C-alpha positions as a Markdown table, in Angstrom:
| # | Residue | x | y | z |
|---|---|---|---|---|
| 1 | Met | 165.4 | -18.4 | 58.3 |
| 2 | Val | 166.0 | -14.6 | 58.6 |
| 3 | Leu | 164.5 | -13.0 | 61.7 |
| 4 | Ala | 162.1 | -10.1 | 61.0 |
| 5 | Glu | 163.7 | -6.7 | 61.4 |
| 6 | Ser | 162.0 | -3.5 | 62.4 |
| 7 | Pro | 160.3 | -1.4 | 59.7 |
| 8 | Tyr | 162.4 | 1.3 | 57.9 |
| 9 | Pro | 162.0 | 4.7 | 59.7 |
| 10 | Ile | 160.7 | 7.7 | 57.7 |
| 11 | Leu | 162.7 | 10.8 | 57.8 |
| 12 | Glu | 160.5 | 13.9 | 58.3 |
| 13 | Ile | 161.9 | 17.0 | 56.6 |
| 14 | Ser | 161.0 | 20.5 | 57.7 |
| 15 | Pro | 161.3 | 23.7 | 55.5 |
| 16 | Asp | 164.2 | 25.0 | 57.6 |
| 17 | Gln | 166.3 | 22.1 | 56.5 |
| 18 | Ile | 166.1 | 23.0 | 52.8 |
| 19 | Val | 169.4 | 24.2 | 51.4 |
| 20 | Gly | 169.4 | 27.4 | 49.4 |
| 21 | Asp | 166.3 | 28.9 | 47.9 |
| 22 | Glu | 163.2 | 27.7 | 49.8 |
| 23 | Gln | 161.2 | 27.6 | 46.6 |
| 24 | Leu | 163.1 | 24.4 | 45.9 |
| 25 | Gly | 160.9 | 22.8 | 48.4 |
| 26 | Thr | 157.9 | 23.1 | 46.0 |
| 27 | Lys | 159.7 | 21.0 | 43.4 |
| 28 | Pro | 159.9 | 17.2 | 43.1 |
| 29 | Lys | 163.6 | 17.2 | 44.0 |
| 30 | Phe | 165.5 | 19.4 | 46.4 |
| 31 | Trp | 168.6 | 19.4 | 48.6 |
| 32 | Phe | 168.3 | 19.5 | 52.4 |
| 33 | Glu | 170.5 | 19.2 | 55.4 |
| 34 | His | 170.2 | 16.4 | 57.9 |
| 35 | Ala | 172.6 | 15.3 | 60.7 |
| 36 | Gly | 175.5 | 17.4 | 59.3 |
| 37 | Ser | 175.2 | 16.0 | 55.7 |
| 38 | Ile | 173.4 | 17.1 | 52.5 |
| 39 | Trp | 170.7 | 14.9 | 51.2 |
| 40 | Leu | 168.5 | 14.9 | 48.1 |
| 41 | Phe | 164.7 | 14.5 | 48.5 |
| 42 | Lys | 162.9 | 12.9 | 45.5 |
| 43 | Glu | 159.2 | 12.9 | 45.6 |
| 44 | Ala | 157.3 | 9.7 | 44.6 |
| 45 | Arg | 155.1 | 10.5 | 41.6 |
| 46 | Ala | 151.4 | 9.8 | 41.3 |
| 47 | Ile | 150.2 | 7.5 | 38.5 |
| 48 | Asp | 146.6 | 7.3 | 37.2 |
| 49 | Ala | 144.8 | 4.1 | 38.0 |
| 50 | Pro | 141.2 | 3.1 | 37.2 |
| 51 | Ala | 140.3 | 3.3 | 40.9 |
| 52 | Gly | 142.0 | 6.7 | 41.3 |
| 53 | Ala | 145.6 | 7.9 | 41.5 |
| 54 | Glu | 148.2 | 5.6 | 43.0 |
| 55 | Ile | 151.7 | 6.6 | 44.1 |
| 56 | Ala | 154.5 | 4.9 | 42.2 |
| 57 | Gly | 156.9 | 3.1 | 44.4 |
| 58 | Glu | 159.9 | 5.2 | 43.6 |
| 59 | Asp | 160.4 | 5.7 | 47.3 |
| 60 | Trp | 160.4 | 2.2 | 48.5 |
| 61 | Ser | 162.2 | 0.8 | 45.5 |
| 62 | Glu | 165.1 | 3.2 | 46.0 |
| 63 | Lys | 165.3 | 2.3 | 49.7 |
| 64 | Val | 165.0 | -1.5 | 49.2 |
| 65 | Ala | 167.6 | -1.5 | 46.4 |
| 66 | Ala | 170.1 | 0.4 | 48.5 |
| 67 | Glu | 169.6 | -2.0 | 51.5 |
| 68 | Ile | 169.9 | -5.1 | 49.2 |
| 69 | Ala | 173.1 | -3.6 | 47.8 |
| 70 | His | 174.6 | -3.1 | 51.3 |
| 71 | Lys | 173.6 | -6.6 | 52.3 |
| 72 | Leu | 175.6 | -7.9 | 49.4 |
| 73 | Gly | 178.6 | -5.7 | 50.1 |
| 74 | Ile | 177.9 | -3.6 | 47.0 |
| 75 | Pro | 178.8 | 0.1 | 47.5 |
| 76 | Ala | 175.6 | 2.1 | 47.1 |
| 77 | Ala | 174.3 | 5.5 | 48.1 |
| 78 | Glu | 172.7 | 5.8 | 51.5 |
| 79 | Val | 168.9 | 6.1 | 51.2 |
| 80 | Glu | 166.1 | 6.7 | 53.7 |
| 81 | Leu | 162.3 | 6.9 | 53.2 |
| 82 | Ala | 161.3 | 10.5 | 53.7 |
| 83 | Glu | 158.4 | 12.9 | 53.8 |
| 84 | Tyr | 158.1 | 16.6 | 53.3 |
| 85 | Gln | 154.8 | 18.4 | 54.1 |
| 86 | Gly | 152.7 | 15.3 | 53.4 |
| 87 | Arg | 154.6 | 14.5 | 50.2 |
| 88 | Arg | 156.2 | 11.0 | 50.4 |
| 89 | Gly | 159.5 | 10.2 | 48.7 |
| 90 | Ser | 163.0 | 9.1 | 49.4 |
| 91 | Ala | 166.2 | 10.9 | 50.5 |
| 92 | Ser | 169.7 | 10.1 | 49.2 |
| 93 | Lys | 172.8 | 11.2 | 51.0 |
| 94 | Arg | 175.2 | 13.2 | 48.8 |
| 95 | Phe | 178.4 | 11.2 | 48.2 |
| 96 | Thr | 180.4 | 13.9 | 46.6 |
| 97 | Thr | 182.4 | 16.5 | 48.5 |
| 98 | Pro | 183.8 | 19.9 | 47.5 |
| 99 | Ser | 187.2 | 18.2 | 46.9 |
| 100 | Gln | 185.8 | 15.0 | 45.3 |
| 101 | Gln | 183.6 | 15.3 | 42.2 |
| 102 | Leu | 181.7 | 12.8 | 40.1 |
| 103 | Met | 182.7 | 12.0 | 36.5 |
| 104 | His | 179.7 | 10.4 | 34.8 |
| 105 | Gly | 180.0 | 7.4 | 32.5 |
| 106 | Asn | 179.3 | 9.4 | 29.4 |
| 107 | Glu | 182.2 | 11.7 | 30.1 |
| 108 | Ile | 184.5 | 8.7 | 30.7 |
| 109 | Leu | 183.3 | 7.0 | 27.4 |
| 110 | Ala | 183.5 | 10.2 | 25.4 |
| 111 | Gly | 187.1 | 10.6 | 26.5 |
| 112 | His | 188.3 | 7.1 | 25.7 |
| 113 | Val | 186.0 | 5.6 | 23.0 |
| 114 | Pro | 186.4 | 7.1 | 19.5 |
| 115 | Asn | 183.3 | 9.0 | 18.3 |
| 116 | Tyr | 181.3 | 8.4 | 21.5 |
| 117 | Asp | 178.5 | 10.9 | 21.8 |
| 118 | Pro | 178.1 | 11.9 | 25.4 |
| 119 | Gly | 174.5 | 12.9 | 24.8 |
| 120 | Tyr | 174.0 | 15.2 | 27.7 |
| 121 | Asp | 170.3 | 15.7 | 26.7 |
| 122 | Lys | 168.1 | 13.5 | 28.8 |
| 123 | Ser | 166.4 | 12.3 | 25.6 |
| 124 | Met | 169.7 | 10.6 | 24.6 |
| 125 | Trp | 170.1 | 8.6 | 27.8 |
| 126 | Phe | 168.4 | 5.4 | 26.5 |
| 127 | Ser | 169.2 | 5.8 | 22.7 |
| 128 | Gln | 173.0 | 5.7 | 22.9 |
| 129 | Ser | 173.6 | 2.3 | 21.3 |
| 130 | Asp | 177.4 | 2.8 | 21.9 |
| 131 | His | 176.8 | 2.5 | 25.6 |
| 132 | Thr | 177.9 | -1.2 | 25.6 |
| 133 | Leu | 179.6 | -3.3 | 28.1 |
| 134 | Asp | 182.5 | -3.8 | 25.7 |
| 135 | Asn | 182.9 | 0.0 | 25.3 |
| 136 | Ile | 182.8 | 0.5 | 29.1 |
| 137 | Ile | 185.5 | -2.1 | 29.5 |
| 138 | Leu | 187.6 | -0.5 | 26.8 |
| 139 | Ala | 187.3 | 3.0 | 28.3 |
| 140 | Ile | 188.2 | 1.7 | 31.8 |
| 141 | Gln | 191.2 | -0.3 | 30.5 |
| 142 | Thr | 192.4 | 2.7 | 28.6 |
| 143 | Met | 192.0 | 5.0 | 31.5 |
| 144 | Phe | 193.7 | 2.6 | 33.9 |
| 145 | Pro | 196.5 | 0.9 | 31.9 |
| 146 | Gln | 197.7 | -1.0 | 35.0 |
| 147 | Lys | 195.8 | -4.3 | 34.8 |
| 148 | Ser | 195.3 | -4.5 | 38.6 |
| 149 | Asp | 193.7 | -1.0 | 38.6 |
| 150 | Ser | 191.3 | -1.6 | 35.7 |
| 151 | Arg | 190.4 | -5.0 | 37.1 |
| 152 | Ala | 189.4 | -3.5 | 40.5 |
| 153 | Val | 187.3 | -0.8 | 38.8 |
| 154 | Leu | 185.6 | -3.2 | 36.4 |
| 155 | Thr | 184.9 | -5.8 | 39.2 |
| 156 | Gln | 183.1 | -3.1 | 41.2 |
| 157 | Leu | 181.1 | -1.9 | 38.2 |
| 158 | Ala | 180.2 | -5.6 | 37.4 |
| 159 | Ser | 178.7 | -5.8 | 40.9 |
| 160 | Tyr | 176.4 | -2.9 | 40.0 |
| 161 | Leu | 175.2 | -4.8 | 37.0 |
| 162 | Val | 174.6 | -7.9 | 39.1 |
| 163 | Leu | 172.5 | -5.7 | 41.4 |
| 164 | Asp | 170.6 | -4.3 | 38.4 |
| 165 | Ala | 169.8 | -7.8 | 37.3 |
| 166 | Leu | 168.7 | -8.9 | 40.8 |
| 167 | Ile | 166.3 | -5.9 | 41.3 |
| 168 | Ser | 165.4 | -5.5 | 37.6 |
| 169 | Asn | 166.8 | -1.9 | 37.5 |
| 170 | Val | 166.3 | -0.6 | 34.0 |
| 171 | Asp | 167.9 | 2.9 | 34.6 |
| 172 | Arg | 171.6 | 2.2 | 34.2 |
| 173 | His | 172.1 | 4.8 | 31.4 |
| 174 | His | 175.4 | 6.4 | 30.8 |
| 175 | Glu | 174.9 | 9.1 | 33.5 |
| 176 | Asn | 173.9 | 6.6 | 36.2 |
| 177 | Trp | 177.4 | 5.3 | 36.9 |
| 178 | Gly | 180.7 | 7.0 | 37.2 |
| 179 | Leu | 184.0 | 7.7 | 39.0 |
| 180 | Leu | 184.8 | 10.0 | 41.8 |
| 181 | Trp | 188.0 | 12.1 | 41.3 |
| 182 | Gln | 190.0 | 14.6 | 43.3 |
| 183 | Val | 193.3 | 16.4 | 42.8 |
| 184 | Ile | 196.1 | 15.3 | 45.1 |
| 185 | Ile | 199.1 | 17.5 | 45.6 |
| 186 | His | 202.4 | 15.7 | 46.1 |
| 187 | His | 205.1 | 17.9 | 47.7 |
| 188 | Asp | 208.8 | 17.1 | 47.3 |
| 189 | Glu | 210.4 | 19.0 | 50.1 |
| 190 | Phe | 213.9 | 18.0 | 49.0 |
| 191 | Arg | 213.5 | 19.4 | 45.5 |
| 192 | Glu | 211.1 | 22.1 | 46.7 |
| 193 | Thr | 208.6 | 21.1 | 44.0 |
| 194 | Ser | 205.0 | 20.0 | 43.8 |
| 195 | Arg | 203.1 | 17.7 | 41.5 |
| 196 | Leu | 199.4 | 17.4 | 40.9 |
| 197 | Asp | 197.8 | 14.1 | 40.3 |
| 198 | Lys | 194.2 | 13.0 | 39.9 |
| 199 | Glu | 193.0 | 10.2 | 42.2 |
| 200 | Tyr | 190.0 | 8.1 | 41.2 |
| 201 | Ser | 187.6 | 5.7 | 42.9 |
| 202 | Val | 184.4 | 4.2 | 41.7 |
| 203 | Ala | 181.3 | 6.1 | 42.7 |
| 204 | Pro | 178.8 | 4.1 | 44.7 |
| 205 | Ser | 175.8 | 2.8 | 42.8 |
| 206 | Tyr | 172.9 | 5.2 | 42.8 |
| 207 | Asp | 169.4 | 5.9 | 41.3 |
| 208 | His | 167.7 | 2.6 | 41.6 |
| 209 | Ala | 164.1 | 3.7 | 41.7 |
| 210 | Ser | 163.3 | 2.1 | 38.3 |
| 211 | Ser | 163.3 | -1.4 | 39.8 |
| 212 | Leu | 161.2 | -4.1 | 41.4 |
| 213 | Gly | 158.1 | -3.2 | 39.3 |
| 214 | Arg | 157.6 | 0.1 | 41.1 |
| 215 | Glu | 155.7 | 1.6 | 38.2 |
| 216 | Leu | 153.0 | -1.0 | 38.0 |
| 217 | Met | 149.5 | -0.5 | 39.4 |
| 218 | Asp | 148.3 | -3.0 | 41.9 |
| 219 | Lys | 145.8 | -4.6 | 39.5 |
| 220 | Lys | 148.5 | -5.3 | 37.0 |
| 221 | Arg | 150.7 | -6.8 | 39.7 |
| 222 | Ser | 147.9 | -9.1 | 40.9 |
| 223 | Asp | 147.1 | -10.1 | 37.3 |
| 224 | Lys | 150.7 | -11.1 | 36.6 |
| 225 | Leu | 151.0 | -13.0 | 39.9 |
| 226 | Arg | 147.8 | -14.9 | 39.1 |
| 227 | Ser | 148.9 | -15.6 | 35.5 |
| 228 | Lys | 152.4 | -16.7 | 36.7 |
| 229 | Val | 154.2 | -14.4 | 34.2 |
| 230 | Val | 156.5 | -12.7 | 36.7 |
| 231 | Glu | 159.6 | -14.2 | 35.0 |
| 232 | Ser | 158.4 | -12.9 | 31.6 |
| 233 | Tyr | 158.0 | -9.5 | 33.1 |
| 234 | Val | 161.5 | -9.6 | 34.6 |
| 235 | Arg | 163.0 | -10.6 | 31.3 |
| 236 | Lys | 161.0 | -8.1 | 29.3 |
| 237 | Gly | 162.5 | -4.9 | 30.6 |
| 238 | His | 165.2 | -3.0 | 28.7 |
| 239 | Gly | 168.0 | -1.2 | 30.5 |
| 240 | Gly | 170.4 | 1.5 | 29.4 |
| 241 | Ile | 173.4 | -0.7 | 28.4 |
| 242 | Tyr | 173.4 | -2.2 | 24.9 |
| 243 | Ile | 174.9 | -5.2 | 23.4 |
| 244 | Ala | 176.7 | -4.6 | 20.0 |
| 245 | Gly | 174.2 | -4.4 | 17.3 |
| 246 | Gly | 171.2 | -4.2 | 19.6 |
| 247 | Lys | 168.3 | -1.9 | 18.8 |
| 248 | Arg | 167.3 | -1.4 | 22.4 |
| 249 | Gly | 169.1 | -1.5 | 25.7 |
| 250 | Glu | 169.7 | -5.1 | 26.9 |
| 251 | Asn | 167.6 | -6.7 | 29.6 |
| 252 | Pro | 169.6 | -6.4 | 32.9 |
| 253 | Leu | 169.3 | -10.1 | 33.7 |
| 254 | Arg | 170.2 | -11.3 | 30.2 |
| 255 | Leu | 173.1 | -8.8 | 30.1 |
| 256 | Val | 174.7 | -10.5 | 33.2 |
| 257 | Glu | 173.9 | -14.0 | 32.0 |
| 258 | Ser | 175.9 | -13.3 | 28.8 |
| 259 | Ala | 178.6 | -11.0 | 30.3 |
| 260 | Ala | 179.3 | -13.4 | 33.2 |
| 261 | Glu | 180.6 | -15.9 | 30.7 |
| 262 | Ala | 182.5 | -13.5 | 28.6 |
| 263 | Tyr | 184.0 | -11.6 | 31.5 |
| 264 | Ala | 184.0 | -14.1 | 34.3 |
| 265 | Asp | 186.8 | -12.5 | 36.3 |
| 266 | Tyr | 184.8 | -9.3 | 36.7 |
| 267 | Phe | 181.5 | -10.9 | 37.6 |
| 268 | Lys | 182.5 | -13.9 | 39.7 |
| 269 | Pro | 183.1 | -12.1 | 43.0 |
| 270 | Ser | 179.6 | -10.5 | 43.2 |
| 271 | Leu | 177.9 | -13.7 | 41.9 |
| 272 | Asp | 179.7 | -15.8 | 44.5 |
| 273 | Lys | 178.6 | -13.3 | 47.2 |
| 274 | Leu | 175.0 | -13.6 | 45.9 |
| 275 | Arg | 175.2 | -17.4 | 46.0 |
| 276 | Ala | 176.4 | -17.2 | 49.6 |
| 277 | Thr | 173.4 | -15.1 | 50.6 |
| 278 | Pro | 170.1 | -16.7 | 51.4 |
| 279 | Leu | 167.2 | -15.4 | 49.3 |
| 280 | Asp | 165.1 | -14.6 | 52.4 |
| 281 | Ala | 167.9 | -12.3 | 53.6 |
| 282 | Leu | 167.2 | -10.2 | 50.5 |
| 283 | Thr | 163.4 | -10.4 | 50.4 |
| 284 | Ser | 163.3 | -9.5 | 54.1 |
| 285 | Glu | 164.3 | -6.0 | 53.0 |
| 286 | Val | 161.0 | -5.7 | 51.2 |
| 287 | Asp | 159.2 | -6.7 | 54.3 |
| 288 | Arg | 160.7 | -3.8 | 56.2 |
| 289 | Val | 158.8 | -1.2 | 54.1 |
| 290 | Pro | 156.0 | 0.2 | 56.2 |
| 291 | Ala | 152.5 | -0.9 | 55.1 |
| 292 | Ala | 151.5 | 2.7 | 54.5 |
| 293 | Arg | 154.2 | 3.0 | 51.8 |
| 294 | Met | 153.8 | -0.4 | 50.1 |
| 295 | Ser | 150.7 | -2.4 | 49.3 |
| 296 | Ala | 150.5 | -6.1 | 49.9 |
| 297 | Ser | 150.3 | -6.7 | 46.1 |
| 298 | Ala | 153.5 | -4.6 | 45.5 |
| 299 | Arg | 155.2 | -6.5 | 48.3 |
| 300 | Glu | 154.3 | -9.9 | 47.0 |
| 301 | Phe | 155.2 | -8.9 | 43.4 |
| 302 | Ser | 158.6 | -7.4 | 44.3 |
| 303 | Lys | 159.6 | -10.5 | 46.3 |
| 304 | Ala | 158.5 | -12.7 | 43.4 |
| 305 | Met | 160.7 | -10.7 | 41.1 |
| 306 | Leu | 163.7 | -11.0 | 43.4 |
| 307 | Ser | 163.1 | -14.8 | 43.6 |
| 308 | Val | 163.1 | -15.1 | 39.8 |
| 309 | Ala | 166.3 | -13.1 | 39.3 |
| 310 | Phe | 168.0 | -14.7 | 42.3 |
| 311 | Asn | 167.4 | -18.2 | 41.0 |
| 312 | Ala | 168.6 | -17.2 | 37.5 |
| 313 | Leu | 171.8 | -15.5 | 38.7 |
| 314 | Thr | 172.8 | -18.2 | 41.1 |
| 315 | Arg | 172.6 | -20.7 | 38.3 |
| 316 | Ile | 175.2 | -18.9 | 36.3 |
| 317 | Gly | 178.4 | -21.0 | 36.0 |
| 318 | Lys | 176.8 | -24.2 | 37.2 |
């Protein structure tokens, strides 16, 4: 049994922390400074419900997903629950630096997969049927011809897909993963020459708010729990990664179930780690969300979703 941990703290943001134009503080997203770092505040949106407006759980889903990732050793952006002038949301710590920039997945694919449309328009994010696991693997193997290098990158990216499957994250479109790159200057003092190289690393996993049923109203959660259709709900969602010939993005759980067999070397490390982690060590992260941020129904439903996905993922390969 996992001992109960203290509730997540809530980061209070003041107007003088906002970076740049203060008008940004009136928008759903803005950058602010905290503890010497730059963070992005994202406000949780309101949804209409029969009993009045409810706040979608984009704040707690983002936080819980990040903490579950960290517990599994999966690199993920640092996230805190946050509030700005009575508006609740989440805050994500910026993981790029002036010398290290993010190359999104669509840029990687467009540079290494023939005829790939990077689709920078947001409307293209979930309709790019060439955004397949096979094409991602092709692009990475082309970009990193040394087998050990491409294997390391793909193993880390596979762990993000295992995370998606576990939390039912349906937002892994081609701009929601990428590589960090920076220019390294190599000096040869003997020859008095310099050479510029690009150094790459996998960006941490980020943008997990579309997970754990955060968009549902409490009545729908209660109905699904009572009807015992949580597994159907988990397997119904469509993500941003396609399988060849698919008309919609593949379900995150089904994607891993099929990919873990076809690409076992990439998926085995993260699946082994998941098998070695007790389920209650993961659901305990849901219990740490303060009651004011997450209803009892949302808490029960999210834990039921985790249980369904955990049981399916830990059966893979058995």
